[in-house]
C-alpha positions as a Markdown table, in Angstrom:
| # | Residue | x | y | z |
|---|---|---|---|---|
| 1 | Unk | 0.0 | 0.2 | 0.2 |
| 2 | Unk | 1.6 | 3.3 | -1.0 |
| 3 | Unk | 0.8 | 5.8 | 1.6 |
| 4 | Unk | 1.2 | 9.5 | 2.2 |
| 5 | Unk | 0.4 | 12.0 | 4.6 |
| 6 | Unk | -1.1 | 15.5 | 4.0 |
| 7 | Unk | 0.1 | 18.1 | 6.1 |
| 8 | Unk | 3.7 | 18.6 | 7.4 |
| 9 | Unk | 3.1 | 20.5 | 10.8 |
| 10 | Unk | 4.0 | 18.6 | 14.1 |
| 11 | Unk | 1.5 | 15.8 | 14.3 |
| 12 | Unk | 1.7 | 15.0 | 10.4 |
| 13 | Unk | 5.6 | 15.3 | 10.2 |
| 14 | Unk | 5.5 | 12.7 | 13.5 |
| 15 | Unk | 2.7 | 10.2 | 12.0 |
| 16 | Unk | 5.2 | 10.5 | 8.3 |
| 17 | Unk | 8.2 | 9.3 | 10.5 |
| 18 | Unk | 6.2 | 6.9 | 12.4 |
| 19 | Unk | 4.9 | 5.0 | 8.9 |
| 20 | Unk | 8.3 | 5.1 | 7.6 |
| 21 | Unk | 10.2 | 4.0 | 11.2 |
| 22 | Unk | 10.1 | 0.3 | 9.2 |
| 23 | Unk | 11.7 | 1.5 | 6.2 |
| 24 | Unk | 8.1 | 2.1 | 4.3 |
| 25 | Unk | 8.3 | 5.0 | 1.5 |
| 26 | Unk | 6.3 | 7.7 | 2.6 |
| 27 | Unk | 5.2 | 10.6 | 0.9 |
| 28 | Unk | 4.6 | 14.0 | 2.6 |
| 29 | Unk | 2.9 | 16.6 | 1.5 |
| 30 | Unk | 3.6 | 20.5 | 2.7 |
| 31 | Unk | 2.4 | 23.6 | 1.3 |
| 32 | Unk | 5.5 | 25.5 | 1.7 |
| 33 | Unk | 8.2 | 25.1 | -1.0 |
| 34 | Unk | 10.8 | 26.2 | 1.4 |
| 35 | Unk | 9.6 | 23.4 | 3.7 |
| 36 | Unk | 9.4 | 20.7 | 1.1 |
| 37 | Unk | 13.4 | 21.5 | 0.4 |
| 38 | Unk | 14.5 | 21.4 | 3.9 |
| 39 | Unk | 12.6 | 18.1 | 4.7 |
| 40 | Unk | 14.1 | 16.6 | 1.5 |
| 41 | Unk | 17.6 | 17.9 | 1.7 |
| 42 | Unk | 18.3 | 18.6 | 5.3 |
| 43 | Unk | 16.2 | 15.4 | 6.8 |
| 44 | Unk | 14.7 | 18.2 | 9.3 |
| 45 | Unk | 11.3 | 20.4 | 9.9 |
| 46 | Unk | 12.8 | 23.0 | 11.8 |
| 47 | Unk | 9.6 | 25.0 | 12.2 |
| 48 | Unk | 7.0 | 22.3 | 13.3 |
| 49 | Unk | 9.0 | 19.5 | 14.6 |
| 50 | Unk | 12.6 | 20.4 | 15.5 |
| 51 | Unk | 13.9 | 17.7 | 17.3 |
| 52 | Unk | 13.1 | 15.0 | 14.6 |
| 53 | Unk | 15.6 | 13.6 | 12.1 |
| 54 | Unk | 13.5 | 12.2 | 9.5 |
| 55 | Unk | 13.8 | 9.1 | 7.8 |
| 56 | Unk | 15.4 | 8.8 | 4.5 |
| 57 | Unk | 12.3 | 7.0 | 3.2 |
| 58 | Unk | 10.5 | 10.1 | 3.8 |
| 59 | Unk | 10.2 | 12.4 | 0.7 |
| 60 | Unk | 8.3 | 15.5 | 0.4 |
| 61 | Unk | 6.1 | 17.2 | -2.2 |
| 62 | Unk | 3.6 | 20.3 | -2.7 |
| 63 | Unk | 2.0 | 18.7 | -5.6 |
| 64 | Unk | -1.3 | 17.8 | -4.6 |
| 65 | Unk | -1.6 | 15.6 | -8.0 |
| 66 | Unk | 1.4 | 13.2 | -7.0 |
| 67 | Unk | -0.3 | 12.7 | -3.6 |
| 68 | Unk | -3.4 | 12.0 | -5.4 |
| 69 | Unk | -1.9 | 8.6 | -6.9 |
| 70 | Unk | -1.4 | 7.0 | -3.4 |
| 71 | Unk | -3.6 | 4.4 | -2.0 |
| 72 | Unk | -3.8 | 5.9 | 1.5 |
| 73 | Unk | -3.5 | 9.1 | 2.7 |
| 74 | Unk | -3.5 | 10.3 | 6.3 |
| 75 | Unk | -4.6 | 13.8 | 6.4 |
| 76 | Unk | -3.8 | 15.9 | 9.2 |
| 77 | Unk | -4.1 | 19.3 | 7.3 |
| 78 | Unk | -5.8 | 22.3 | 9.7 |
| 79 | Unk | -9.5 | 21.3 | 10.4 |
| 80 | Unk | -10.4 | 24.7 | 8.7 |
| 81 | Unk | -8.5 | 24.2 | 5.6 |
| 82 | Unk | -9.1 | 20.3 | 5.3 |
| 83 | Unk | -12.1 | 20.7 | 2.9 |
| 84 | Unk | -10.4 | 23.2 | 0.4 |
| 85 | Unk | -7.0 | 21.2 | 0.2 |
| 86 | Unk | -9.0 | 18.0 | -0.4 |
| 87 | Unk | -11.1 | 19.9 | -3.2 |
| 88 | Unk | -7.9 | 20.7 | -5.1 |
| 89 | Unk | -6.3 | 17.4 | -5.0 |
| 90 | Unk | -7.6 | 15.2 | -8.1 |
| 91 | Unk | -10.2 | 12.6 | -7.0 |
| 92 | Unk | -9.8 | 9.0 | -7.4 |
| 93 | Unk | -10.8 | 6.1 | -4.9 |
| 94 | Unk | -8.5 | 5.6 | -2.2 |
| 95 | Unk | -8.6 | 5.0 | 1.5 |
| 96 | Unk | -8.6 | 8.5 | 3.7 |
| 97 | Unk | -7.6 | 8.6 | 7.4 |
| 98 | Unk | -8.5 | 11.5 | 9.1 |
| 99 | Unk | -6.1 | 12.8 | 11.7 |
| 100 | Unk | -7.4 | 16.4 | 11.9 |
| 101 | Unk | -9.7 | 17.5 | 14.9 |
| 102 | Unk | -12.2 | 20.1 | 14.9 |
| 103 | Unk | -15.8 | 20.9 | 13.7 |
| 104 | Unk | -15.9 | 23.1 | 10.4 |
| 105 | Unk | -17.0 | 26.8 | 11.2 |
| 106 | Unk | -19.6 | 28.1 | 9.2 |
| 107 | Unk | -20.9 | 24.6 | 8.4 |
| 108 | Unk | -21.1 | 22.7 | 11.7 |
| 109 | Unk | -19.6 | 19.8 | 9.3 |
| 110 | Unk | -17.4 | 17.3 | 11.5 |
| 111 | Unk | -14.3 | 16.4 | 9.3 |
| 112 | Unk | -15.7 | 13.1 | 7.9 |
| 113 | Unk | -18.7 | 15.0 | 6.6 |
| 114 | Unk | -16.5 | 17.3 | 4.6 |
| 115 | Unk | -14.2 | 14.6 | 3.6 |
| 116 | Unk | -17.4 | 12.3 | 2.3 |
| 117 | Unk | -18.9 | 16.1 | 0.2 |
| 118 | Unk | -15.3 | 16.7 | -1.5 |
| 119 | Unk | -14.1 | 13.1 | -2.0 |
| 120 | Unk | -17.1 | 10.8 | -2.1 |
| 121 | Unk | -15.0 | 7.9 | -4.0 |
| 122 | Unk | -12.8 | 7.7 | -1.1 |
| 123 | Unk | -13.8 | 5.2 | 2.0 |
| 124 | Unk | -13.3 | 7.4 | 5.1 |
| 125 | Unk | -11.7 | 6.2 | 8.4 |
| 126 | Unk | -10.6 | 8.7 | 11.6 |
| 127 | Unk | -7.5 | 8.4 | 13.7 |
| 128 | Unk | -7.7 | 9.8 | 17.1 |
| 129 | Unk | -6.4 | 9.5 | 20.6 |
| 130 | Unk | -4.0 | 10.7 | 23.4 |
| 131 | Unk | -0.9 | 11.6 | 21.1 |
| 132 | Unk | 1.6 | 14.1 | 21.5 |
| 133 | Unk | 3.9 | 14.7 | 18.4 |
| 134 | Unk | 7.5 | 14.9 | 19.9 |
| 135 | Unk | 6.7 | 11.7 | 21.7 |
| 136 | Unk | 5.4 | 9.8 | 18.7 |
| 137 | Unk | 8.3 | 10.8 | 16.9 |
| 138 | Unk | 10.8 | 9.7 | 19.5 |
| 139 | Unk | 9.4 | 6.3 | 19.6 |
| 140 | Unk | 7.8 | 6.3 | 22.8 |
| 141 | Unk | 4.6 | 4.0 | 23.2 |
| 142 | Unk | 1.4 | 5.3 | 22.1 |
| 143 | Unk | -2.3 | 3.7 | 21.5 |
| 144 | Unk | -5.2 | 5.4 | 19.0 |
| 145 | Unk | -8.6 | 4.7 | 18.0 |
| 146 | Unk | -8.6 | 3.8 | 14.3 |
| 147 | Unk | -12.4 | 4.1 | 13.5 |
| 148 | Unk | -13.4 | 2.6 | 10.0 |
| 149 | Unk | -16.4 | 3.8 | 8.0 |
| 150 | Unk | -15.6 | 0.9 | 5.7 |
| 151 | Unk | -15.7 | -1.6 | 8.9 |
| 152 | Unk | -13.5 | -4.4 | 9.3 |
| 153 | Unk | -12.1 | -4.8 | 5.6 |
| 154 | Unk | -11.0 | -1.3 | 5.9 |
| 155 | Unk | -9.4 | -2.1 | 9.0 |
| 156 | Unk | -7.7 | -5.1 | 7.9 |
| 157 | Unk | -6.4 | -3.2 | 4.5 |
| 158 | Unk | -5.1 | 0.1 | 6.7 |
| 159 | Unk | -4.2 | -1.0 | 10.2 |
| 160 | Unk | -1.3 | -2.9 | 8.9 |
| 161 | Unk | 0.2 | 0.4 | 7.2 |
| 162 | Unk | -0.2 | 2.1 | 10.4 |
| 163 | Unk | 0.6 | -0.2 | 13.6 |
| 164 | Unk | 3.9 | -0.4 | 15.0 |
| 165 | Unk | 5.7 | -1.7 | 18.0 |
| 166 | Unk | 5.3 | 1.5 | 19.7 |
| 167 | Unk | 2.1 | 2.5 | 18.0 |
| 168 | Unk | -0.9 | 0.4 | 18.5 |
| 169 | Unk | -4.2 | 1.1 | 17.1 |
| 170 | Unk | -7.6 | -0.3 | 18.1 |
| 171 | Unk | -10.8 | -0.9 | 16.0 |
| 172 | Unk | -14.0 | 1.0 | 16.0 |
| 173 | Unk | -16.8 | 1.1 | 13.6 |
| 174 | Unk | -17.8 | 4.2 | 15.2 |
| 175 | Unk | -16.5 | 7.4 | 13.0 |
| 176 | Unk | -18.5 | 9.8 | 14.3 |
| 177 | Unk | -17.6 | 9.4 | 18.0 |
| 178 | Unk | -14.1 | 9.1 | 17.3 |
| 179 | Unk | -14.3 | 12.7 | 16.0 |
| 180 | Unk | -16.7 | 14.3 | 18.5 |
| 181 | Unk | -13.7 | 13.0 | 21.2 |
| 182 | Unk | -11.2 | 14.6 | 19.6 |
| 183 | Unk | -13.0 | 18.2 | 18.2 |
| 184 | Unk | -14.9 | 18.5 | 22.1 |
| 185 | Unk | -11.6 | 17.6 | 24.0 |
| 186 | Unk | -9.8 | 20.7 | 22.0 |
| 187 | Unk | -12.1 | 23.1 | 23.7 |
| 188 | Unk | -12.2 | 21.8 | 27.4 |
| 189 | Unk | -8.1 | 21.7 | 27.1 |
| 190 | Unk | -8.6 | 25.5 | 26.9 |
| 191 | Unk | -10.5 | 25.7 | 29.7 |
| 192 | Unk | -8.2 | 23.4 | 31.7 |
| 193 | Unk | -5.1 | 25.9 | 30.6 |
| 194 | Unk | -7.3 | 28.7 | 32.1 |
| 195 | Unk | -7.7 | 27.0 | 35.1 |
| 196 | Unk | -3.9 | 26.4 | 35.6 |
| 197 | Unk | -3.3 | 30.2 | 34.3 |
| 198 | Unk | -5.4 | 31.2 | 37.1 |
| 199 | Unk | -3.7 | 29.2 | 39.7 |
| 200 | Unk | -6.9 | 27.4 | 40.9 |
| 201 | Unk | -5.4 | 24.1 | 41.8 |
| 202 | Unk | -5.5 | 20.4 | 40.8 |
| 203 | Unk | -8.7 | 20.0 | 42.2 |
| 204 | Unk | -10.3 | 22.4 | 40.1 |
| 205 | Unk | -8.8 | 20.8 | 37.1 |
| 206 | Unk | -9.9 | 17.5 | 37.9 |
| 207 | Unk | -13.4 | 18.6 | 38.6 |
| 208 | Unk | -13.4 | 20.5 | 35.1 |
| 209 | Unk | -12.0 | 17.4 | 33.1 |
| 210 | Unk | -15.2 | 15.1 | 34.8 |
| 211 | Unk | -17.6 | 18.0 | 34.3 |
| 212 | Unk | -16.3 | 18.4 | 30.8 |
| 213 | Unk | -16.4 | 15.0 | 29.6 |
| 214 | Unk | -19.9 | 14.8 | 30.8 |
| 215 | Unk | -20.6 | 17.7 | 27.8 |
| 216 | Unk | -18.8 | 15.3 | 25.5 |
| 217 | Unk | -20.8 | 12.4 | 26.4 |
| 218 | Unk | -24.2 | 14.4 | 25.8 |
| 219 | Unk | -23.1 | 16.2 | 23.0 |
| 220 | Unk | -21.9 | 12.8 | 21.6 |
| 221 | Unk | -25.1 | 11.2 | 22.0 |
| 222 | Unk | -27.3 | 13.7 | 20.4 |
| 223 | Unk | -24.7 | 13.3 | 17.4 |
| 224 | Unk | -25.4 | 9.6 | 17.2 |
| 225 | Unk | -21.7 | 8.7 | 18.8 |
| 226 | Unk | -21.6 | 5.5 | 20.9 |
| 227 | Unk | -21.1 | 6.1 | 24.7 |
| 228 | Unk | -18.6 | 3.3 | 24.6 |
| 229 | Unk | -16.4 | 5.1 | 21.9 |
| 230 | Unk | -16.0 | 8.4 | 24.2 |
| 231 | Unk | -15.1 | 6.1 | 27.2 |
| 232 | Unk | -11.9 | 5.1 | 25.1 |
| 233 | Unk | -8.7 | 6.2 | 23.7 |
| 234 | Unk | -10.2 | 8.8 | 21.3 |
| 235 | Unk | -12.6 | 10.3 | 24.0 |
| 236 | Unk | -11.5 | 10.0 | 27.8 |
| 237 | Unk | -7.7 | 9.0 | 26.9 |
| 238 | Unk | -7.3 | 12.2 | 24.8 |
| 239 | Unk | -9.0 | 14.4 | 26.9 |
| 240 | Unk | -7.0 | 13.5 | 30.1 |
| 241 | Unk | -4.0 | 13.9 | 28.0 |
| 242 | Unk | -4.6 | 17.5 | 26.7 |
| 243 | Unk | -6.1 | 18.8 | 29.8 |
| 244 | Unk | -2.8 | 17.9 | 32.0 |
| 245 | Unk | 0.0 | 19.3 | 29.7 |
| 246 | Unk | 1.5 | 22.3 | 28.2 |
| 247 | Unk | 2.5 | 20.1 | 25.5 |
| 248 | Unk | -1.0 | 20.7 | 24.3 |
| 249 | Unk | -1.5 | 23.7 | 22.0 |
| 250 | Unk | -5.0 | 24.2 | 23.2 |
| 251 | Unk | -3.8 | 24.1 | 26.8 |
| 252 | Unk | -0.9 | 26.3 | 26.4 |
| 253 | Unk | -3.7 | 28.8 | 24.8 |
| 254 | Unk | -6.1 | 28.5 | 27.6 |
| 255 | Unk | -3.0 | 28.9 | 30.4 |
| 256 | Unk | -2.0 | 32.2 | 28.7 |
| 257 | Unk | -5.4 | 33.7 | 28.5 |
| 258 | Unk | -5.6 | 32.9 | 32.6 |
| 259 | Unk | -2.4 | 34.6 | 33.0 |
| 260 | Unk | -4.2 | 37.7 | 31.3 |
| 261 | Unk | -3.2 | 37.5 | 27.8 |
| 262 | Unk | -5.6 | 38.6 | 25.2 |
| 263 | Unk | -7.0 | 35.9 | 22.9 |
| 264 | Unk | -6.9 | 38.2 | 19.7 |
| 265 | Unk | -2.7 | 38.7 | 20.5 |
| 266 | Unk | -2.7 | 34.9 | 21.1 |
| 267 | Unk | -4.2 | 33.7 | 18.1 |
| 268 | Unk | -2.5 | 36.4 | 15.7 |
| 269 | Unk | 1.0 | 35.2 | 16.9 |
| 270 | Unk | 0.9 | 31.4 | 17.0 |
| 271 | Unk | 2.8 | 29.6 | 14.2 |
| 272 | Unk | 0.4 | 26.6 | 15.2 |
| 273 | Unk | -3.0 | 26.1 | 15.2 |
| 274 | Unk | -5.2 | 25.6 | 18.8 |
| 275 | Unk | -7.9 | 23.6 | 16.7 |
| 276 | Unk | -10.2 | 24.5 | 19.9 |
| 277 | Unk | -10.5 | 28.0 | 19.3 |
| 278 | Unk | -11.8 | 27.3 | 16.1 |
| 279 | Unk | -14.1 | 25.0 | 17.2 |
| 280 | Unk | -15.5 | 26.4 | 20.4 |
| 281 | Unk | -18.0 | 29.2 | 18.8 |
| 282 | Unk | -19.2 | 26.1 | 16.4 |
| 283 | Unk | -19.6 | 23.6 | 19.2 |
| 284 | Unk | -21.8 | 26.2 | 21.4 |
| 285 | Unk | -23.9 | 27.0 | 18.3 |
| 286 | Unk | -24.4 | 23.4 | 17.4 |
| 287 | Unk | -25.2 | 22.7 | 21.2 |
| 288 | Unk | -27.6 | 25.6 | 21.3 |
| 289 | Unk | -29.3 | 24.4 | 18.1 |
| 290 | Unk | -30.0 | 20.9 | 19.7 |
| 291 | Unk | -30.8 | 21.8 | 23.0 |
| 292 | Unk | -27.4 | 20.6 | 24.9 |
| 293 | Unk | -26.3 | 22.6 | 28.0 |
| 294 | Unk | -22.4 | 22.8 | 27.6 |
| 295 | Unk | -21.4 | 25.3 | 30.3 |
| 296 | Unk | -17.8 | 24.7 | 30.0 |
| 297 | Unk | -17.6 | 25.1 | 26.4 |
| 298 | Unk | -19.8 | 28.3 | 26.2 |
| 299 | Unk | -17.2 | 29.5 | 29.3 |
| 300 | Unk | -14.4 | 29.1 | 26.5 |
| 301 | Unk | -16.2 | 30.8 | 23.8 |
| 302 | Unk | -16.5 | 33.6 | 26.1 |
| 303 | Unk | -13.1 | 33.7 | 27.0 |
| 304 | Unk | -12.1 | 33.8 | 23.4 |
| 305 | Unk | -14.7 | 37.1 | 22.6 |
| 306 | Unk | -12.6 | 38.7 | 25.5 |
| 307 | Unk | -14.2 | 38.1 | 28.7 |
| 308 | Unk | -12.8 | 38.5 | 32.1 |
| 309 | Unk | -11.4 | 34.8 | 32.9 |
| 310 | Unk | -12.1 | 35.3 | 36.8 |
| 311 | Unk | -15.6 | 36.3 | 35.9 |
| 312 | Unk | -15.9 | 33.3 | 33.2 |
| 313 | Unk | -15.2 | 31.0 | 36.2 |
| 314 | Unk | -17.2 | 32.6 | 39.0 |
| 315 | Unk | -20.3 | 32.2 | 36.6 |
| 316 | Unk | -19.2 | 28.5 | 36.3 |
| 317 | Unk | -19.3 | 27.9 | 39.9 |
| 318 | Unk | -22.3 | 30.0 | 40.6 |
| 319 | Unk | -24.5 | 27.6 | 38.6 |
| 320 | Unk | -27.4 | 26.2 | 40.5 |
| 321 | Unk | -26.9 | 23.1 | 42.6 |
| 322 | Unk | -28.0 | 20.0 | 41.1 |
| 323 | Unk | -27.7 | 15.9 | 41.3 |
| 324 | Unk | -24.1 | 15.0 | 39.4 |
| 325 | Unk | -26.0 | 12.7 | 37.2 |
| 326 | Unk | -28.5 | 15.0 | 35.7 |
| 327 | Unk | -28.0 | 15.8 | 32.2 |
| 328 | Unk | -28.3 | 19.4 | 32.1 |
| 329 | Unk | -24.6 | 20.0 | 33.1 |
């Protein structure tokens, strides 16, 4: 199976390195010509993953027509640009493994909906789970959910191309659930970063993770996700990781907000994308449309619009008392 990776950010580069770790040839697409040259000549990606020495079997290109000839593509473009990149690539049947986590602003589409609309001949899978790029590229152990829209036949094709001794995929057929876990946890990670930036303590962060997970479950159920999917690697597992470390771009964004920096300044100055900032507004809009209460996600949206972090936290703490198992949050 000829394999490629669309997107040469930190996660795309790490996935290319992981797939190439057994000597497999991997084609890595980058938009920037200078990054293509750096990868091919120096075997580095100094902008997005500076610690990595890239395998000789990785070749970079900025030609989408060349990528279109491959059997399987791991799609790791920023979520808000995935549709335009796929539209620009010549269409042909292939396995398309979506690794971008988010909800498309303006349309409310999950990434698998975007991919099916613009690449209807492809068979869609979603790879999601608790993974930091710098750990994967260093060969440290990781496990992920590989949700296959094509069922076990697709799994049998693509899992061997992805699985490595330190990178273990687990099968699911719940593409929607795998996507929702990855999208919602980014928003919740911003909230946890705010708690850290305000120095509110570990108790507060643990409570926020638990209550945020309840929001994820409510939203997932309304969108047709299986609850057991969200208890797994792509839901709870990814949530715990990204809500606990400054290695998470979303957590780092929230921490800076809690420390008093403005959202506009932070977003304009970031080389890498904190997808939760783009997902929060559309997530809150979708939740309201479906009648789902998501107070933590709503608070993150307020913070991104410039509301005072301490006042936002106080608003959450002032919500009416209720039984923990109640669905309203």
